[in-house]
VMD Tcl script that draws the C-alpha trace (Angstrom):
set ca {
  {-132.75 -94.31 -16.12}
  {-130.36 -91.92 -17.82}
  {-127.01 -91.31 -16.11}
  {-124.80 -88.42 -17.19}
  {-121.33 -88.62 -15.73}
  {-117.82 -87.28 -15.93}
  {-115.54 -90.14 -15.03}
  {-116.64 -91.48 -11.65}
  {-118.67 -88.35 -10.79}
  {-122.40 -88.51 -11.56}
  {-123.65 -85.18 -12.91}
  {-127.29 -86.15 -13.36}
  {-129.48 -89.24 -12.88}
  {-133.03 -89.01 -14.26}
  {-135.85 -91.31 -15.36}
  {-135.74 -91.79 -19.10}
  {-138.70 -90.46 -21.06}
  {-137.57 -91.00 -24.60}
  {-136.71 -93.39 -27.37}
  {-134.41 -96.28 -26.53}
  {-131.46 -97.28 -28.71}
  {-129.18 -100.30 -28.51}
  {-126.08 -98.13 -28.89}
  {-125.53 -94.36 -28.79}
  {-123.98 -94.56 -32.29}
  {-127.54 -95.07 -33.59}
  {-128.39 -91.49 -32.56}
  {-125.90 -89.77 -34.86}
  {-124.92 -86.12 -34.59}
  {-126.66 -83.87 -32.09}
  {-126.80 -80.12 -31.51}
  {-127.61 -78.48 -28.19}
  {-130.41 -75.94 -28.36}
  {-132.18 -73.78 -25.84}
  {-131.25 -74.04 -22.16}
  {-134.05 -73.06 -19.75}
  {-133.59 -72.34 -16.05}
  {-136.07 -74.48 -14.09}
  {-135.00 -73.63 -10.55}
  {-131.92 -72.80 -8.51}
  {-129.86 -75.74 -9.84}
  {-132.14 -77.31 -12.47}
  {-131.92 -76.71 -16.22}
  {-133.88 -78.08 -19.19}
  {-131.69 -78.58 -22.27}
  {-133.17 -79.06 -25.76}
  {-131.19 -81.50 -27.90}
  {-131.65 -81.51 -31.69}
  {-130.86 -84.57 -33.78}
  {-129.35 -84.35 -37.29}
  {-131.35 -85.53 -40.30}
}
mol new
graphics top color blue
foreach p $ca { graphics top sphere $p radius 0.5 }
foreach p [lrange $ca 0 end-1] q [lrange $ca 1 end] { graphics top cylinder $p $q radius 0.2 }
display resetview
């Protein structure tokens, strides 16, 4: 499961569907890409990883 939060408030909680890392530092720099509206409150966000 992936939990996105701001302090004690959970913003999103979704099943993970991607690569697993031991620590987020392994991911490196990211850039947010296209944001698609997928319903009244749902959005799909593309995340691009640096080379």
